[in-house]
N, C-alpha and C positions, 0 to 999 in steps of 0.2 A: 429426485434429488441426489446430487453427486458431491462428494466430498474430495477436495485437493489437498494434499500434504506435500511439504518439502522435505519431510523427515528430519526437520531441525531437532536438535535436542530439547528445545523448548516445547515443541508439539508433543514429543514423546513424553516429557516429564509432567506435563500439565494436562495433556489429553484433550487437544482441540485440533481443529482443521486449519490451514492456511487459508482456505477458502471454501465456501459452499455455494454450489450452483443450483438454482432451481429453474423454473421454467422461464423466468424473466430476468433474472439478475444474478450477478456474481457478487458475493459479498466476501470481501477480502479482509481478513482479520488485522488487527494492529500489527505492523511489519516494521522492524527496526533495521539499523545498520549492520547488523552481523552478516557476515559472509557465512552462510550456512555449511559451506564445504569445509571451511578452516575453523569455523567457530571463533574467528577473530573479529575485531571491531576497531575502527579507527577512533583516534581521540578527537578528531575534527569533525565539527558538526556538519559542515557541508558535505564532506565525504560520507559521513553516515547517512544523510539524505540521499546522495546518488546511490549508495548501496542499497537502501531501502526501496528506491524506485526500480533498481535492476531486479531485486527480489520480487516486487510486485509485477514487473513485466513478464518474468518467468510464469508466475502464478496465472496471470490474465491469459497468456498464450496458451497454458495448459486447459483453459476453459474457452479458447478460441475467441478472445477479446484481446483489446489493446487500450493503450491510454486514450484513444479517440472515443471509447466506449464508456469511459468513467463519467457518471452523472452526479456523485457526491465523493468529496474527500474531508477527512478530519485529520489534523495535524495535532499531535501531543508534543508539546516542547517542554523540556525540563527547566530552560532558563530562557525567559522572555527576551532578554537581551541578545540572543541568538537569532531572533526572528529576521533582522535586516540581512544577515548572511545567508539566510535560507531563502528568501523571497526569490532570487534569480534561479535557484535550483527548482522550486516549485514551476516557475514560468518556463524553464526548459523543458520540462516533461509535460506539464499540462496546460501551458499558454496557448497552443495551437487549438486546443479544444477545451476551454475552460469549464470545469464542473463547478457546481455549487460548493463552497468551502466553508470550513470552521476551523480556526486555530485556538487551541487551549494551552495554557501553562499548566503542567501538571507533574507531580512526582512520578517517575516512572519506576518500574520493579528493580531494576539493576542500575547502580550508580554509573555504570560506563555508557548507558544509553542516554543519548541527549535529545533524540527525536523518535517518534514512532507514528506511522502512517496507516490509516485505513481507508479503503475505498470500496464504493459500490459501483459496478458497471452493468450496463444494460445489455443484454444479450442480442446480437445482431439479428438473428433469427426473428426475434420478436419485433424488432423495429422494421425490418424489411416486410414482414407480415402486415404490421400496422400501416405501413406506407402503401401497400397494395390494396389495402380495403378502402 
């Protein structure tokens, strides 16, 4: 098992990893719209979603995966009325390879956060090995 960190202030303060990689999957923890380098966050929900996906892309790349490898996504949205504005963003990143998905309305831990996204990706080496058998 391998742990991936983005060294965000949240990871340091709470004590968690951005992702955990095991033999078969990459489990990416809930990722928000914070730019971890500047620790800034947009007030716009769609921009928060774009930033969350950029953060997820960096994490998946560190695990040698991409959006095409995602098998499951869960969206946590602070305001259900934001869902229509988010749908095109979700489709932009995951539409070409749609995973199983769930969207929930939930109170997030920081009132600036409007969306949090967690994903599970299947490691390519596992899929290639299974296809060869």
